[in-house]
C-alpha positions, -999 to +999 in steps of 0.1 A: -551-370-581-575-341-590-611-353-583-641-334-595-675-344-580-708-332-594-737-336-571-772-332-587-793-350-561-807-341-527-814-377-520-800-381-485-779-412-487-764-404-522-755-369-514-741-379-480-719-406-497-707-381-523-697-357-496-681-385-475-660-394-506-650-357-510-639-355-473-620-388-474-603-379-507-593-345-494-580-360-461-559-384-482-541-355-500-561-354-532-572-321-547-610-321-547-637-298-561-674-303-557-699-287-581-735-286-570-763-283-596-800-289-599-814-300-565-779-307-553-776-270-545-799-277-515-775-300-496-757-274-476-785-273-450-798-309-452-798-329-420-811-364-414-809-387-384-786-411-402-773-391-433-763-357-420-752-341-452-747-306-438-721-320-414-701-335-443-704-302-462-690-283-432-662-309-427-652-306-464-652-268-462-632-268-430-604-289-444-600-266-474-624-283-499-637-263-527-675-262-533-690-245-564-727-241-568-747-234-600-760-198-597-790-205-620-800-235-599-797-215-566-816-185-580-844-207-593-848-218-556-845-183-543-813-193-525-784-169-519-748-177-521-730-186-489-694-187-478-694-225-481-714-226-514-707-195-535-725-189-568-707-201-599-716-207-636-715-236-661-681-222-672-668-229-637-683-264-640-666-269-674-633-256-659-635-280-630-641-309-655-611-298-675-590-295-644-599-329-629-582-362-636-615-379-628-650-367-626-678-385-607-715-376-608-740-384-581 
């Protein structure tokens, strides 16, 4: 299955669960793309005693997961693109939605 996951939150538990799902799906041989928008673009560096989102983001990246990040959302927060979260556009988000068999939004 091709799974598209849109993350719009930086709420620790929700973002952590979204990334855990991405990692689990990828490890179970599904194609997975994650699109970060709104405050979701901030999750790459978010750590918490219980919900370590940054760790899940790194795991996903290290197993070949694709993360796309809204350039406008990153720029409005004075954030630069990174190797893990490159800058993308709404066209890229739309392309991910068209590519996916299922899309989930957190």
